[in-house]
PDB file as gemmi writes it, atoms N, CA and C in Angstrom:
CRYST1    1.000    1.000    1.000  90.00  90.00  90.00 P 1                      
ATOM      1  N   UNK A   1      -0.692  27.293  -8.315  1.00  0.00           N  
ATOM      2  CA  UNK A   1      -1.769  27.328  -9.290  1.00  0.00           C  
ATOM      3  C   UNK A   1      -0.689  28.084 -10.658  1.00  0.00           C  
ATOM      4  N   UNK A   2      -0.750  27.932 -11.701  1.00  0.00           N  
ATOM      5  CA  UNK A   2      -0.121  28.212 -12.441  1.00  0.00           C  
ATOM      6  C   UNK A   2      -0.916  29.271 -12.980  1.00  0.00           C  
ATOM      7  N   UNK A   3       0.328  30.688 -13.551  1.00  0.00           N  
ATOM      8  CA  UNK A   3      -0.721  31.948 -14.032  1.00  0.00           C  
ATOM      9  C   UNK A   3      -1.633  31.225 -15.127  1.00  0.00           C  
ATOM     10  N   UNK A   4      -2.747  31.908 -15.638  1.00  0.00           N  
ATOM     11  CA  UNK A   4      -3.172  31.579 -16.937  1.00  0.00           C  
ATOM     12  C   UNK A   4      -2.956  32.692 -17.830  1.00  0.00           C  
ATOM     13  N   UNK A   5      -2.741  32.227 -19.317  1.00  0.00           N  
ATOM     14  CA  UNK A   5      -2.698  33.196 -20.341  1.00  0.00           C  
ATOM     15  C   UNK A   5      -3.668  33.925 -20.328  1.00  0.00           C  
ATOM     16  N   UNK A   6      -3.717  35.179 -21.342  1.00  0.00           N  
ATOM     17  CA  UNK A   6      -5.038  35.720 -21.375  1.00  0.00           C  
ATOM     18  C   UNK A   6      -5.822  35.043 -22.339  1.00  0.00           C  
ATOM     19  N   UNK A   7      -5.616  34.176 -23.006  1.00  0.00           N  
ATOM     20  CA  UNK A   7      -6.474  33.759 -23.584  1.00  0.00           C  
ATOM     21  C   UNK A   7      -7.483  32.826 -22.852  1.00  0.00           C  
ATOM     22  N   UNK A   8      -6.531  31.752 -22.051  1.00  0.00           N  
ATOM     23  CA  UNK A   8      -7.080  31.126 -21.024  1.00  0.00           C  
ATOM     24  C   UNK A   8      -8.223  31.906 -20.037  1.00  0.00           C  
ATOM     25  N   UNK A   9      -7.681  32.887 -19.819  1.00  0.00           N  
ATOM     26  CA  UNK A   9      -8.410  34.206 -18.860  1.00  0.00           C  
ATOM     27  C   UNK A   9      -9.738  34.512 -19.160  1.00  0.00           C  
ATOM     28  N   UNK A  10      -9.725  35.253 -20.643  1.00  0.00           N  
ATOM     29  CA  UNK A  10     -11.085  35.752 -21.687  1.00  0.00           C  
ATOM     30  C   UNK A  10     -11.728  34.055 -21.856  1.00  0.00           C  
ATOM     31  N   UNK A  11     -11.378  32.732 -21.937  1.00  0.00           N  
ATOM     32  CA  UNK A  11     -12.447  31.735 -21.882  1.00  0.00           C  
ATOM     33  C   UNK A  11     -12.840  31.403 -20.583  1.00  0.00           C  
ATOM     34  N   UNK A  12     -12.275  31.352 -19.679  1.00  0.00           N  
ATOM     35  CA  UNK A  12     -12.635  31.599 -18.324  1.00  0.00           C  
ATOM     36  C   UNK A  12     -13.875  32.345 -17.916  1.00  0.00           C  
ATOM     37  N   UNK A  13     -13.802  33.605 -18.242  1.00  0.00           N  
ATOM     38  CA  UNK A  13     -14.642  34.635 -18.063  1.00  0.00           C  
ATOM     39  C   UNK A  13     -16.005  34.408 -19.089  1.00  0.00           C  
ATOM     40  N   UNK A  14     -15.558  34.159 -19.891  1.00  0.00           N  
ATOM     41  CA  UNK A  14     -16.950  34.178 -20.837  1.00  0.00           C  
ATOM     42  C   UNK A  14     -17.285  32.867 -20.497  1.00  0.00           C  
ATOM     43  N   UNK A  15     -16.769  31.740 -19.800  1.00  0.00           N  
ATOM     44  CA  UNK A  15     -17.596  30.567 -19.202  1.00  0.00           C  
ATOM     45  C   UNK A  15     -18.539  30.828 -17.900  1.00  0.00           C  
ATOM     46  N   UNK A  16     -17.977  32.050 -17.034  1.00  0.00           N  
ATOM     47  CA  UNK A  16     -18.732  32.122 -15.888  1.00  0.00           C  
ATOM     48  C   UNK A  16     -19.964  32.936 -16.376  1.00  0.00           C  
ATOM     49  N   UNK A  17     -19.581  34.004 -17.137  1.00  0.00           N  
ATOM     50  CA  UNK A  17     -20.752  34.722 -17.688  1.00  0.00           C  
ATOM     51  C   UNK A  17     -21.862  33.794 -18.534  1.00  0.00           C  
ATOM     52  N   UNK A  18     -21.290  33.284 -19.417  1.00  0.00           N  
ATOM     53  CA  UNK A  18     -22.598  32.057 -19.371  1.00  0.00           C  
ATOM     54  C   UNK A  18     -23.270  31.446 -18.498  1.00  0.00           C  
ATOM     55  N   UNK A  19     -22.626  30.868 -17.519  1.00  0.00           N  
ATOM     56  CA  UNK A  19     -23.087  29.883 -16.242  1.00  0.00           C  
ATOM     57  C   UNK A  19     -24.106  30.513 -15.678  1.00  0.00           C  
ATOM     58  N   UNK A  20     -23.833  32.111 -15.857  1.00  0.00           N  
ATOM     59  CA  UNK A  20     -24.932  32.920 -15.008  1.00  0.00           C  
ATOM     60  C   UNK A  20     -25.604  33.711 -15.964  1.00  0.00           C  
ATOM     61  N   UNK A  21     -25.937  33.122 -17.353  1.00  0.00           N  
ATOM     62  CA  UNK A  21     -26.934  33.281 -18.149  1.00  0.00           C  
ATOM     63  C   UNK A  21     -26.817  35.006 -18.175  1.00  0.00           C  
ATOM     64  N   UNK A  22     -25.659  35.641 -18.749  1.00  0.00           N  
ATOM     65  CA  UNK A  22     -25.435  37.031 -18.740  1.00  0.00           C  
ATOM     66  C   UNK A  22     -25.347  37.260 -20.439  1.00  0.00           C  
ATOM     67  N   UNK A  23     -26.051  38.397 -20.940  1.00  0.00           N  
ATOM     68  CA  UNK A  23     -26.450  38.405 -22.501  1.00  0.00           C  
ATOM     69  C   UNK A  23     -25.570  38.937 -22.619  1.00  0.00           C  
ATOM     70  N   UNK A  24     -24.813  38.295 -23.606  1.00  0.00           N  
ATOM     71  CA  UNK A  24     -23.192  39.095 -24.039  1.00  0.00           C  
ATOM     72  C   UNK A  24     -23.402  39.855 -25.413  1.00  0.00           C  
ATOM     73  N   UNK A  25     -24.652  40.480 -25.832  1.00  0.00           N  
ATOM     74  CA  UNK A  25     -25.031  40.923 -26.811  1.00  0.00           C  
ATOM     75  C   UNK A  25     -24.740  42.740 -25.949  1.00  0.00           C  
ATOM     76  N   UNK A  26     -24.942  42.702 -24.788  1.00  0.00           N  
ATOM     77  CA  UNK A  26     -25.004  43.570 -23.942  1.00  0.00           C  
ATOM     78  C   UNK A  26     -23.749  43.758 -23.332  1.00  0.00           C  
ATOM     79  N   UNK A  27     -23.309  42.905 -22.681  1.00  0.00           N  
ATOM     80  CA  UNK A  27     -21.816  42.911 -21.760  1.00  0.00           C  
ATOM     81  C   UNK A  27     -20.492  42.786 -23.032  1.00  0.00           C  
ATOM     82  N   UNK A  28     -19.833  43.451 -22.675  1.00  0.00           N  
ATOM     83  CA  UNK A  28     -18.199  43.523 -23.201  1.00  0.00           C  
ATOM     84  C   UNK A  28     -17.479  43.004 -21.576  1.00  0.00           C  
ATOM     85  N   UNK A  29     -16.521  42.537 -22.006  1.00  0.00           N  
ATOM     86  CA  UNK A  29     -15.436  42.359 -21.124  1.00  0.00           C  
ATOM     87  C   UNK A  29     -14.087  42.311 -21.664  1.00  0.00           C  
ATOM     88  N   UNK A  30     -12.890  42.573 -20.841  1.00  0.00           N  
ATOM     89  CA  UNK A  30     -11.618  42.693 -21.083  1.00  0.00           C  
ATOM     90  C   UNK A  30     -10.582  42.308 -20.131  1.00  0.00           C  
ATOM     91  N   UNK A  31      -9.576  41.613 -20.388  1.00  0.00           N  
ATOM     92  CA  UNK A  31      -8.939  40.811 -19.376  1.00  0.00           C  
ATOM     93  C   UNK A  31      -7.384  41.278 -19.500  1.00  0.00           C  
ATOM     94  N   UNK A  32      -6.467  42.069 -19.119  1.00  0.00           N  
ATOM     95  CA  UNK A  32      -5.638  42.255 -19.078  1.00  0.00           C  
ATOM     96  C   UNK A  32      -4.757  42.031 -17.698  1.00  0.00           C  
ATOM     97  N   UNK A  33      -3.588  41.820 -17.598  1.00  0.00           N  
ATOM     98  CA  UNK A  33      -2.528  41.819 -16.258  1.00  0.00           C  
ATOM     99  C   UNK A  33      -3.746  41.084 -15.270  1.00  0.00           C  
ATOM    100  N   UNK A  34      -3.834  41.792 -14.084  1.00  0.00           N  
ATOM    101  CA  UNK A  34      -4.814  41.033 -13.165  1.00  0.00           C  
ATOM    102  C   UNK A  34      -6.096  41.603 -12.813  1.00  0.00           C  
ATOM    103  N   UNK A  35      -6.725  42.097 -14.294  1.00  0.00           N  
ATOM    104  CA  UNK A  35      -7.562  42.494 -14.156  1.00  0.00           C  
ATOM    105  C   UNK A  35      -8.839  42.224 -15.212  1.00  0.00           C  
ATOM    106  N   UNK A  36     -10.138  42.084 -14.156  1.00  0.00           N  
ATOM    107  CA  UNK A  36     -10.946  41.772 -15.514  1.00  0.00           C  
ATOM    108  C   UNK A  36     -12.196  42.891 -15.328  1.00  0.00           C  
ATOM    109  N   UNK A  37     -12.685  43.172 -16.753  1.00  0.00           N  
ATOM    110  CA  UNK A  37     -13.388  44.854 -16.436  1.00  0.00           C  
ATOM    111  C   UNK A  37     -14.603  44.265 -17.619  1.00  0.00           C  
ATOM    112  N   UNK A  38     -15.502  44.532 -16.784  1.00  0.00           N  
ATOM    113  CA  UNK A  38     -17.063  44.521 -17.262  1.00  0.00           C  
ATOM    114  C   UNK A  38     -17.682  45.282 -17.718  1.00  0.00           C  
ATOM    115  N   UNK A  39     -18.019  45.938 -18.803  1.00  0.00           N  
ATOM    116  CA  UNK A  39     -18.806  47.278 -19.300  1.00  0.00           C  
ATOM    117  C   UNK A  39     -20.466  46.760 -19.847  1.00  0.00           C  
ATOM    118  N   UNK A  40     -20.863  47.726 -20.090  1.00  0.00           N  
ATOM    119  CA  UNK A  40     -22.307  47.865 -21.121  1.00  0.00           C  
ATOM    120  C   UNK A  40     -23.391  47.734 -20.125  1.00  0.00           C  
ATOM    121  N   UNK A  41     -24.347  46.680 -20.580  1.00  0.00           N  
ATOM    122  CA  UNK A  41     -25.395  46.685 -19.592  1.00  0.00           C  
ATOM    123  C   UNK A  41     -25.770  45.256 -19.179  1.00  0.00           C  
ATOM    124  N   UNK A  42     -25.785  45.139 -17.740  1.00  0.00           N  
ATOM    125  CA  UNK A  42     -26.179  43.761 -16.945  1.00  0.00           C  
ATOM    126  C   UNK A  42     -27.235  43.612 -16.937  1.00  0.00           C  
ATOM    127  N   UNK A  43     -27.477  42.621 -17.865  1.00  0.00           N  
ATOM    128  CA  UNK A  43     -29.415  41.634 -17.973  1.00  0.00           C  
ATOM    129  C   UNK A  43     -28.665  40.114 -18.699  1.00  0.00           C  
ATOM    130  N   UNK A  44     -29.699  39.436 -18.235  1.00  0.00           N  
ATOM    131  CA  UNK A  44     -30.009  37.800 -18.372  1.00  0.00           C  
ATOM    132  C   UNK A  44     -30.187  37.503 -20.077  1.00  0.00           C  
ATOM    133  N   UNK A  45     -29.753  36.870 -20.405  1.00  0.00           N  
ATOM    134  CA  UNK A  45     -30.431  36.157 -21.727  1.00  0.00           C  
ATOM    135  C   UNK A  45     -31.489  36.115 -22.391  1.00  0.00           C  
ATOM    136  N   UNK A  46     -32.247  35.858 -21.036  1.00  0.00           N  
ATOM    137  CA  UNK A  46     -34.028  35.641 -21.294  1.00  0.00           C  
ATOM    138  C   UNK A  46     -34.580  37.307 -20.906  1.00  0.00           C  
ATOM    139  N   UNK A  47     -33.838  38.357 -21.074  1.00  0.00           N  
ATOM    140  CA  UNK A  47     -34.061  39.662 -21.014  1.00  0.00           C  
ATOM    141  C   UNK A  47     -34.444  40.571 -19.554  1.00  0.00           C  
ATOM    142  N   UNK A  48     -34.354  39.177 -18.496  1.00  0.00           N  
ATOM    143  CA  UNK A  48     -35.011  39.589 -16.987  1.00  0.00           C  
ATOM    144  C   UNK A  48     -33.687  40.337 -16.475  1.00  0.00           C  
ATOM    145  N   UNK A  49     -33.509  40.802 -15.396  1.00  0.00           N  
ATOM    146  CA  UNK A  49     -32.755  41.583 -14.784  1.00  0.00           C  
ATOM    147  C   UNK A  49     -31.983  41.073 -13.511  1.00  0.00           C  
ATOM    148  N   UNK A  50     -30.988  41.156 -13.172  1.00  0.00           N  
ATOM    149  CA  UNK A  50     -30.030  40.827 -12.349  1.00  0.00           C  
ATOM    150  C   UNK A  50     -30.438  41.144 -10.602  1.00  0.00           C  
ATOM    151  N   UNK A  51     -30.439  40.515  -9.868  1.00  0.00           N  
ATOM    152  CA  UNK A  51     -30.318  41.326  -8.147  1.00  0.00           C  
ATOM    153  C   UNK A  51     -28.708  41.130  -7.706  1.00  0.00           C  
ATOM    154  N   UNK A  52     -29.054  41.595  -6.664  1.00  0.00           N  
ATOM    155  CA  UNK A  52     -27.557  41.776  -6.036  1.00  0.00           C  
ATOM    156  C   UNK A  52     -26.769  40.492  -5.857  1.00  0.00           C  
ATOM    157  N   UNK A  53     -27.681  39.201  -5.020  1.00  0.00           N  
ATOM    158  CA  UNK A  53     -27.188  38.245  -4.635  1.00  0.00           C  
ATOM    159  C   UNK A  53     -26.941  37.336  -6.019  1.00  0.00           C  
ATOM    160  N   UNK A  54     -27.286  37.511  -6.953  1.00  0.00           N  
ATOM    161  CA  UNK A  54     -27.132  36.940  -8.212  1.00  0.00           C  
ATOM    162  C   UNK A  54     -25.542  37.093  -8.629  1.00  0.00           C  
ATOM    163  N   UNK A  55     -25.479  38.622  -8.463  1.00  0.00           N  
ATOM    164  CA  UNK A  55     -24.094  39.008  -8.959  1.00  0.00           C  
ATOM    165  C   UNK A  55     -22.990  38.767  -7.918  1.00  0.00           C  
ATOM    166  N   UNK A  56     -23.236  38.880  -6.701  1.00  0.00           N  
ATOM    167  CA  UNK A  56     -22.429  38.296  -5.621  1.00  0.00           C  
ATOM    168  C   UNK A  56     -21.789  36.922  -5.897  1.00  0.00           C  
ATOM    169  N   UNK A  57     -23.176  35.844  -6.393  1.00  0.00           N  
ATOM    170  CA  UNK A  57     -22.783  34.739  -6.569  1.00  0.00           C  
ATOM    171  C   UNK A  57     -21.665  34.939  -7.907  1.00  0.00           C  
ATOM    172  N   UNK A  58     -21.754  35.538  -8.844  1.00  0.00           N  
ATOM    173  CA  UNK A  58     -21.043  35.433  -9.947  1.00  0.00           C  
ATOM    174  C   UNK A  58     -19.707  36.125  -9.637  1.00  0.00           C  
ATOM    175  N   UNK A  59     -19.705  36.787  -8.653  1.00  0.00           N  
ATOM    176  CA  UNK A  59     -18.529  37.559  -8.204  1.00  0.00           C  
ATOM    177  C   UNK A  59     -17.644  36.753  -7.649  1.00  0.00           C  
ATOM    178  N   UNK A  60     -17.848  35.816  -6.655  1.00  0.00           N  
ATOM    179  CA  UNK A  60     -17.285  34.383  -5.889  1.00  0.00           C  
ATOM    180  C   UNK A  60     -16.714  33.664  -6.690  1.00  0.00           C  
ATOM    181  N   UNK A  61     -18.054  33.393  -8.024  1.00  0.00           N  
ATOM    182  CA  UNK A  61     -17.533  32.167  -8.820  1.00  0.00           C  
ATOM    183  C   UNK A  61     -15.888  32.880  -9.895  1.00  0.00           C  
ATOM    184  N   UNK A  62     -16.047  34.270  -9.827  1.00  0.00           N  
ATOM    185  CA  UNK A  62     -14.550  34.625 -10.593  1.00  0.00           C  
ATOM    186  C   UNK A  62     -13.571  34.590  -9.673  1.00  0.00           C  
ATOM    187  N   UNK A  63     -13.691  34.882  -8.675  1.00  0.00           N  
ATOM    188  CA  UNK A  63     -12.720  34.467  -7.788  1.00  0.00           C  
ATOM    189  C   UNK A  63     -12.457  33.210  -7.344  1.00  0.00           C  
ATOM    190  N   UNK A  64     -12.876  32.517  -7.534  1.00  0.00           N  
ATOM    191  CA  UNK A  64     -12.843  30.772  -7.343  1.00  0.00           C  
ATOM    192  C   UNK A  64     -12.023  30.052  -8.573  1.00  0.00           C  
ATOM    193  N   UNK A  65     -12.335  30.570 -10.183  1.00  0.00           N  
ATOM    194  CA  UNK A  65     -11.994  29.983 -10.984  1.00  0.00           C  
ATOM    195  C   UNK A  65     -10.329  31.105 -11.716  1.00  0.00           C  
ATOM    196  N   UNK A  66     -10.859  32.222 -10.822  1.00  0.00           N  
ATOM    197  CA  UNK A  66      -9.827  33.215 -11.460  1.00  0.00           C  
ATOM    198  C   UNK A  66      -9.154  33.569 -10.035  1.00  0.00           C  
ATOM    199  N   UNK A  67      -8.203  33.005  -9.561  1.00  0.00           N  
ATOM    200  CA  UNK A  67      -7.696  33.762  -8.036  1.00  0.00           C  
ATOM    201  C   UNK A  67      -6.730  34.655  -8.462  1.00  0.00           C  
ATOM    202  N   UNK A  68      -6.253  35.801  -7.504  1.00  0.00           N  
ATOM    203  CA  UNK A  68      -5.699  36.729  -7.980  1.00  0.00           C  
ATOM    204  C   UNK A  68      -5.860  38.164  -8.716  1.00  0.00           C  
ATOM    205  N   UNK A  69      -7.153  37.637  -9.572  1.00  0.00           N  
ATOM    206  CA  UNK A  69      -7.675  38.694 -10.448  1.00  0.00           C  
ATOM    207  C   UNK A  69      -8.615  39.877  -9.823  1.00  0.00           C  
ATOM    208  N   UNK A  70      -8.355  41.167 -10.254  1.00  0.00           N  
ATOM    209  CA  UNK A  70      -9.359  41.763  -9.523  1.00  0.00           C  
ATOM    210  C   UNK A  70     -10.627  42.013 -10.852  1.00  0.00           C  
ATOM    211  N   UNK A  71     -12.046  42.174 -10.050  1.00  0.00           N  
ATOM    212  CA  UNK A  71     -13.049  41.929 -10.865  1.00  0.00           C  
ATOM    213  C   UNK A  71     -13.677  43.768 -10.770  1.00  0.00           C  
ATOM    214  N   UNK A  72     -14.131  44.166 -11.888  1.00  0.00           N  
ATOM    215  CA  UNK A  72     -14.511  45.542 -12.024  1.00  0.00           C  
ATOM    216  C   UNK A  72     -15.848  45.583 -12.728  1.00  0.00           C  
ATOM    217  N   UNK A  73     -16.646  45.663 -12.323  1.00  0.00           N  
ATOM    218  CA  UNK A  73     -17.937  45.900 -13.669  1.00  0.00           C  
ATOM    219  C   UNK A  73     -18.530  46.921 -13.569  1.00  0.00           C  
ATOM    220  N   UNK A  74     -18.151  47.832 -14.469  1.00  0.00           N  
ATOM    221  CA  UNK A  74     -18.616  49.024 -14.637  1.00  0.00           C  
ATOM    222  C   UNK A  74     -19.691  49.377 -16.037  1.00  0.00           C  
ATOM    223  N   UNK A  75     -21.118  48.660 -15.492  1.00  0.00           N  
ATOM    224  CA  UNK A  75     -22.081  48.783 -16.438  1.00  0.00           C  
ATOM    225  C   UNK A  75     -23.119  49.700 -16.133  1.00  0.00           C  
ATOM    226  N   UNK A  76     -23.862  50.331 -17.085  1.00  0.00           N  
ATOM    227  CA  UNK A  76     -24.989  51.017 -17.150  1.00  0.00           C  
ATOM    228  C   UNK A  76     -25.792  51.171 -15.815  1.00  0.00           C  
ATOM    229  N   UNK A  77     -26.490  49.865 -15.662  1.00  0.00           N  
ATOM    230  CA  UNK A  77     -27.127  49.402 -14.497  1.00  0.00           C  
ATOM    231  C   UNK A  77     -26.663  49.207 -12.992  1.00  0.00           C  
ATOM    232  N   UNK A  78     -25.552  48.393 -13.192  1.00  0.00           N  
ATOM    233  CA  UNK A  78     -24.389  48.274 -12.413  1.00  0.00           C  
ATOM    234  C   UNK A  78     -23.539  47.976 -11.859  1.00  0.00           C  
ATOM    235  N   UNK A  79     -22.652  48.675 -10.614  1.00  0.00           N  
ATOM    236  CA  UNK A  79     -21.175  48.742 -10.807  1.00  0.00           C  
ATOM    237  C   UNK A  79     -21.117  47.924  -9.478  1.00  0.00           C  
ATOM    238  N   UNK A  80     -19.847  47.067  -9.797  1.00  0.00           N  
ATOM    239  CA  UNK A  80     -19.135  46.249  -8.599  1.00  0.00           C  
ATOM    240  C   UNK A  80     -18.065  45.706  -8.783  1.00  0.00           C  
ATOM    241  N   UNK A  81     -17.369  45.397  -7.444  1.00  0.00           N  
ATOM    242  CA  UNK A  81     -15.949  45.071  -7.394  1.00  0.00           C  
ATOM    243  C   UNK A  81     -15.845  43.914  -6.172  1.00  0.00           C  
ATOM    244  N   UNK A  82     -15.018  43.559  -5.894  1.00  0.00           N  
ATOM    245  CA  UNK A  82     -15.192  42.564  -4.763  1.00  0.00           C  
ATOM    246  C   UNK A  82     -15.541  42.826  -3.484  1.00  0.00           C  
ATOM    247  N   UNK A  83     -15.829  44.047  -3.219  1.00  0.00           N  
ATOM    248  CA  UNK A  83     -16.298  44.886  -1.619  1.00  0.00           C  
ATOM    249  C   UNK A  83     -17.371  44.829  -1.999  1.00  0.00           C  
ATOM    250  N   UNK A  84     -18.172  45.437  -3.080  1.00  0.00           N  
ATOM    251  CA  UNK A  84     -19.601  46.169  -2.859  1.00  0.00           C  
ATOM    252  C   UNK A  84     -20.066  45.843  -4.522  1.00  0.00           C  
ATOM    253  N   UNK A  85     -21.692  46.142  -4.214  1.00  0.00           N  
ATOM    254  CA  UNK A  85     -22.515  45.948  -5.762  1.00  0.00           C  
ATOM    255  C   UNK A  85     -23.203  47.378  -5.288  1.00  0.00           C  
ATOM    256  N   UNK A  86     -23.199  48.250  -6.716  1.00  0.00           N  
ATOM    257  CA  UNK A  86     -24.266  49.248  -6.252  1.00  0.00           C  
ATOM    258  C   UNK A  86     -24.902  48.914  -7.710  1.00  0.00           C  
ATOM    259  N   UNK A  87     -26.378  49.489  -7.537  1.00  0.00           N  
ATOM    260  CA  UNK A  87     -27.363  49.134  -8.398  1.00  0.00           C  
ATOM    261  C   UNK A  87     -27.517  50.621  -9.088  1.00  0.00           C  
ATOM    262  N   UNK A  88     -27.272  50.993 -10.429  1.00  0.00           N  
ATOM    263  CA  UNK A  88     -27.299  52.695 -10.301  1.00  0.00           C  
ATOM    264  C   UNK A  88     -28.294  52.740 -11.374  1.00  0.00           C  
ATOM    265  N   UNK A  89     -29.136  52.402 -12.312  1.00  0.00           N  
ATOM    266  CA  UNK A  89     -30.337  52.624 -12.967  1.00  0.00           C  
ATOM    267  C   UNK A  89     -31.021  51.518 -13.196  1.00  0.00           C  
ATOM    268  N   UNK A  90     -32.011  52.212 -14.112  1.00  0.00           N  
ATOM    269  CA  UNK A  90     -32.988  51.300 -14.523  1.00  0.00           C  
ATOM    270  C   UNK A  90     -33.240  51.276 -15.987  1.00  0.00           C  
ATOM    271  N   UNK A  91     -33.643  50.073 -16.528  1.00  0.00           N  
ATOM    272  CA  UNK A  91     -33.686  50.103 -18.068  1.00  0.00           C  
ATOM    273  C   UNK A  91     -34.231  50.884 -18.855  1.00  0.00           C  
ATOM    274  N   UNK A  92     -35.732  51.191 -18.003  1.00  0.00           N  
ATOM    275  CA  UNK A  92     -36.930  51.913 -18.432  1.00  0.00           C  
ATOM    276  C   UNK A  92     -36.542  53.134 -18.713  1.00  0.00           C  
ATOM    277  N   UNK A  93     -35.756  53.971 -17.721  1.00  0.00           N  
ATOM    278  CA  UNK A  93     -35.345  55.224 -17.644  1.00  0.00           C  
ATOM    279  C   UNK A  93     -34.238  55.667 -18.681  1.00  0.00           C  
ATOM    280  N   UNK A  94     -33.448  54.344 -19.061  1.00  0.00           N  
ATOM    281  CA  UNK A  94     -32.389  54.520 -20.116  1.00  0.00           C  
ATOM    282  C   UNK A  94     -32.954  54.842 -21.551  1.00  0.00           C  
ATOM    283  N   UNK A  95     -34.232  53.710 -21.417  1.00  0.00           N  
ATOM    284  CA  UNK A  95     -34.808  53.310 -23.159  1.00  0.00           C  
ATOM    285  C   UNK A  95     -35.760  54.703 -23.257  1.00  0.00           C  
ATOM    286  N   UNK A  96     -36.610  55.267 -22.351  1.00  0.00           N  
ATOM    287  CA  UNK A  96     -37.105  56.310 -22.474  1.00  0.00           C  
ATOM    288  C   UNK A  96     -36.866  57.749 -22.871  1.00  0.00           C  
ATOM    289  N   UNK A  97     -35.748  57.903 -22.864  1.00  0.00           N  
ATOM    290  CA  UNK A  97     -34.790  59.175 -23.107  1.00  0.00           C  
ATOM    291  C   UNK A  97     -34.497  60.321 -21.700  1.00  0.00           C  
ATOM    292  N   UNK A  98     -35.317  59.648 -20.871  1.00  0.00           N  
ATOM    293  CA  UNK A  98     -35.178  60.531 -19.679  1.00  0.00           C  
ATOM    294  C   UNK A  98     -33.527  60.289 -18.792  1.00  0.00           C  
ATOM    295  N   UNK A  99     -33.325  61.607 -18.132  1.00  0.00           N  
ATOM    296  CA  UNK A  99     -32.193  61.501 -17.371  1.00  0.00           C  
ATOM    297  C   UNK A  99     -32.617  61.616 -15.845  1.00  0.00           C  
ATOM    298  N   UNK A 100     -32.855  60.975 -15.004  1.00  0.00           N  
ATOM    299  CA  UNK A 100     -33.661  60.633 -13.986  1.00  0.00           C  
ATOM    300  C   UNK A 100     -32.288  60.913 -13.295  1.00  0.00           C  
ATOM    301  N   UNK A 101     -32.162  61.388 -11.712  1.00  0.00           N  
ATOM    302  CA  UNK A 101     -30.873  61.400 -11.281  1.00  0.00           C  
ATOM    303  C   UNK A 101     -30.852  59.675 -10.507  1.00  0.00           C  
ATOM    304  N   UNK A 102     -29.806  59.189 -10.933  1.00  0.00           N  
ATOM    305  CA  UNK A 102     -29.273  57.555 -10.591  1.00  0.00           C  
ATOM    306  C   UNK A 102     -29.638  57.703  -8.809  1.00  0.00           C  
ATOM    307  N   UNK A 103     -30.173  56.748  -8.571  1.00  0.00           N  
ATOM    308  CA  UNK A 103     -30.275  56.193  -7.384  1.00  0.00           C  
ATOM    309  C   UNK A 103     -29.580  55.118  -7.011  1.00  0.00           C  
ATOM    310  N   UNK A 104     -28.629  54.993  -5.967  1.00  0.00           N  
ATOM    311  CA  UNK A 104     -27.567  53.985  -5.762  1.00  0.00           C  
ATOM    312  C   UNK A 104     -27.995  53.301  -4.631  1.00  0.00           C  
ATOM    313  N   UNK A 105     -28.030  51.929  -4.894  1.00  0.00           N  
ATOM    314  CA  UNK A 105     -28.259  50.931  -3.768  1.00  0.00           C  
ATOM    315  C   UNK A 105     -27.100  50.061  -3.364  1.00  0.00           C  
ATOM    316  N   UNK A 106     -26.683  50.230  -2.257  1.00  0.00           N  
ATOM    317  CA  UNK A 106     -25.107  49.615  -2.355  1.00  0.00           C  
ATOM    318  C   UNK A 106     -25.218  48.302  -1.548  1.00  0.00           C  
ATOM    319  N   UNK A 107     -24.765  47.224  -1.779  1.00  0.00           N  
ATOM    320  CA  UNK A 107     -25.049  45.933  -1.688  1.00  0.00           C  
ATOM    321  C   UNK A 107     -23.576  45.431  -1.097  1.00  0.00           C  
ATOM    322  N   UNK A 108     -23.027  45.220   0.337  1.00  0.00           N  
ATOM    323  CA  UNK A 108     -21.904  44.793   0.712  1.00  0.00           C  
ATOM    324  C   UNK A 108     -21.782  43.479   0.845  1.00  0.00           C  
ATOM    325  N   UNK A 109     -20.274  42.985   0.248  1.00  0.00           N  
ATOM    326  CA  UNK A 109     -19.845  41.757   0.164  1.00  0.00           C  
ATOM    327  C   UNK A 109     -18.936  41.493   1.352  1.00  0.00           C  
ATOM    328  N   UNK A 110     -19.285  40.425   2.090  1.00  0.00           N  
ATOM    329  CA  UNK A 110     -18.568  40.066   3.106  1.00  0.00           C  
ATOM    330  C   UNK A 110     -17.775  38.668   2.404  1.00  0.00           C  
ATOM    331  N   UNK A 111     -16.560  38.857   1.703  1.00  0.00           N  
ATOM    332  CA  UNK A 111     -15.891  37.497   1.813  1.00  0.00           C  
ATOM    333  C   UNK A 111     -15.047  36.623   2.663  1.00  0.00           C  
ATOM    334  N   UNK A 112     -15.335  37.146   3.937  1.00  0.00           N  
ATOM    335  CA  UNK A 112     -14.645  36.328   4.839  1.00  0.00           C  
ATOM    336  C   UNK A 112     -15.341  34.575   4.631  1.00  0.00           C  
ATOM    337  N   UNK A 113     -16.785  34.770   4.270  1.00  0.00           N  
ATOM    338  CA  UNK A 113     -17.696  34.087   4.243  1.00  0.00           C  
ATOM    339  C   UNK A 113     -17.220  32.544   3.675  1.00  0.00           C  
ATOM    340  N   UNK A 114     -16.464  33.034   2.415  1.00  0.00           N  
ATOM    341  CA  UNK A 114     -16.253  32.138   1.410  1.00  0.00           C  
ATOM    342  C   UNK A 114     -15.090  31.713   1.311  1.00  0.00           C  
ATOM    343  N   UNK A 115     -15.106  30.377   0.367  1.00  0.00           N  
ATOM    344  CA  UNK A 115     -13.184  29.772   0.463  1.00  0.00           C  
ATOM    345  C   UNK A 115     -13.165  29.701  -0.778  1.00  0.00           C  
ATOM    346  N   UNK A 116     -12.343  30.652  -1.668  1.00  0.00           N  
ATOM    347  CA  UNK A 116     -12.145  30.710  -2.983  1.00  0.00           C  
ATOM    348  C   UNK A 116     -10.849  29.386  -3.614  1.00  0.00           C  
ATOM    349  N   UNK A 117     -10.535  28.527  -2.793  1.00  0.00           N  
ATOM    350  CA  UNK A 117     -10.131  27.702  -3.508  1.00  0.00           C  
ATOM    351  C   UNK A 117     -10.382  26.837  -4.278  1.00  0.00           C  
ATOM    352  N   UNK A 118     -10.058  26.296  -5.858  1.00  0.00           N  
ATOM    353  CA  UNK A 118     -10.655  25.783  -6.527  1.00  0.00           C  
ATOM    354  C   UNK A 118     -10.712  23.929  -6.272  1.00  0.00           C  
ATOM    355  N   UNK A 119     -12.149  23.708  -6.505  1.00  0.00           N  
ATOM    356  CA  UNK A 119     -12.195  22.541  -6.112  1.00  0.00           C  
ATOM    357  C   UNK A 119     -11.589  21.204  -6.783  1.00  0.00           C  
TER     358      UNK A 119                                                      
END                                                                             
C-alpha cells in the first residue's frame, strides 16, 4: 500500500470522525509523520457522549484505513491510543467550574481480534 500524503491522511481522518458522528466543533486533529493526534472534547454531533466500545470501533477504523499510523486521543474527557482507552472526566464537572478529582476508567483493547487489512 502506498504512503498517503498529509492532505490525504487529514481527509481520511475527517471521514472517519464524521462516520462516527464526532462533533468537529470540539474535536481538533492533526496528522504529521506517522501520527494522528486528536485533542479537545470528544462528543457526538447530537450532543451525547461516547462510550468505550464506540471509541474502540473508531480506533479500529483508523487502523484499517490508515495502516501504520499511531493514533493518540488526548481529549479532556477521554485519552486513548491503540492499546487502551481511559475515561478521565465528566462534562458536568467541566461546565460547573468545579475541579473534581478525575476518576480514570481504563478499557483495554485486544488488537489480536481484528484484521486491519483494508477491503
